[in-house]
C-alpha positions, 0 to 999 in steps of 0.5 A: 728355445726362447733363451736362444732367440733372445741371445741371437737377438743380442748378438744381432743388436751388438753387431748392428751397433758396432757396424753403425758406430764404425761407419758413422762419420758424423761430427758434432761441432761446439763453437766457444769463441774463439775456439772451435771444438769437434766431437765424434757423433759416436762420443756424443751419443755415448756421453748422452747415454751415460748422462741419462743413466746417471740421472735415472740412477740418482732418481731411483736412489733418491726415491729409495732414500725417501721411502726408507721411513715407510719401508721401516713402518712396513717392516715393523708391521710385518714383524708385529703381524708375524709375532701375532700369527706365531702366538696363534699358531702356538696356541693351536698347537698347544691346544691339540697337544692338550696343554690348555693353560699354554694354549690360552696364554698364547691366544691371549698374547696374540690378542694383545699384540693385535690390540697394540697394532690397532692402537698404533694405527696399523690395521691388518686386512684380516684383523677381524678374523685374527681377533675372533679366532684368538677369542675362540681359542681362549674360550676353547681352552677355558672350556677344557679347563672348566672355566665357564665364566672366562669361556662365556666372556671371550665367546661374546667378545668373539661374536662382537668381533665377528660383527665387524667383518665383511658380510661373508667373513662376519657370517662364517665367523658367527656361524662358527662361534655358534656351533662351537658354543653349541658343542660346549653346552652339549659337553655340559649336559645343557641339551636345551641351550645347545638346541636353542643355539642350533635353532638360531642358525640359518637354515642352510647352516643347520643342514650341514653335517657338523650341525646335524650331528650336534642336533642329533646328540642334543635331541637324544640328551634332551629326551626328544627321540622323535627329533633325534630320529628325523636328524638321524635319517637326514644324516643317513641320507647324506651318507654321514654313517656306514649303512650298518651304523645308520641302521643300528642308530635308527633302530636304537632311536626308534626303540628309545622313542617307543619307551617314551610313549605312554599311550597305545594310540601314540604306539600305533601312530609311531608304527604307521610312520615307519617305513616298510624296511624299518617295520621289517626290523625284528627288534622294532616289530617285537618291541612295538607289539610288546609295548602296544600290549603293555599299554592296553592296546589290542593284540588283534592290532599287534599281530599283523605287525609280526606276521611279515617276520614269520617267514624269516623267523622260521628260516634256518638261514636267519641271522637273527640273534638269540636276544632278538628271537627271545623278544620275538617269542615274547611278543608273539606270546603277548599278542596271541589270539584269544580263544574267542578271536576269529583267528584263534585257530589260525594262529594256533596252527601257525604256531604248531607248524613252526614248532614242528618244523623246528622240533629241537628249538626250545623257543618254539616249544615254549611258544607252542606250549603257551599257546596250547595252554591258553586254548586249554590244551592241558596235556599238550602244553604240559608236554611242550613246556616240560621239554622247553625248560630243559633247552631255554637259555633266556631267563624270562622265558624259562621263568614263565615256563616253570610258572605255567608248569607249576599252575598246571601241576596245581590244576592236576592237584599235584602239590609236590610237583607244583611246589618243585616248579615254583622253586625252579621259577624262583631259582631262575629269577634269582639267577 
């Protein structure tokens, strides 16, 4: 539509100009004594237009001629700049392809070209970024080639180069270099150095996903499960992992933290710091109870930790694994109430009820037999443990059951039965 309007307008102007020229009877007279020259006004206007056009074209040609040196200089700058960028892109491509020597060579070539540009007085608007990234690429390639000295040299030069940029550019380049260095130190198994660099980052940068992932790995490597757990919870909150992965990671970190505790009070403080959902994890409850008892803590404190899991443990629809069930049985055995405790009878009744609800489960037979043994119900304990050893798959439970049967046989003064039970226990321990 716009093109049609322009075309109509041009036709209208042409028609108006033709009409004016055809009906213009004016003349221009030039007196040159003793002559008189008459010109048509249309001719004079045409000549004037041609003169103006020639002057404008001549001025543009002269301007283009005078700007040739500047254009040549700009062209040389563009060629050198393109060459530096081509070397930089080639370095990145070679690094991605695993050709680290070529990547390092290309990045160093880009640095040399940028230096030549700077020395000749041709300054790029993004020279700081180009130089810093090139230094980082050399350092990355050196890290892949295990050349730590070269890596450190170019990393320091990258930091110095980043400081020459504007505020936003300087911040982005410096933080990027520090994050890369933290990754390198983590690869070198230098967890303390990596954590030191991450700690030096601004708080806003330290909350980024990439920084928190590095902090999680460094904390685990440094043997700081508490710090690793806090970081993992933050990552899970920001949906850095799938729910299943987050639960598995949190569970493993808490278990690792438990293994690093060497005091019963510390185990209790750790348990109190957990969320209700974490306390209902079978692995955590069982391991916390076992760790507490192993460190000399009171079994009366551990028993309430296991009590909320009774319903799930006895359910036929439970999705617990065999290892989880075994550890839970061991935890309940370790935290079983002493015969003189106030809740001893209640604990015995609860275990017997669970065993009767699942009479074919060897684990419940084992637990009920061990609790009966503690209450000096020798006959019942003998019967339950004798049934349990036939179906137990966990070596630890089977060995303990045979040892208990051996002790019961010794109490009955049956040396042959005791010797056979001890032999079976030894065979289990060797398997």
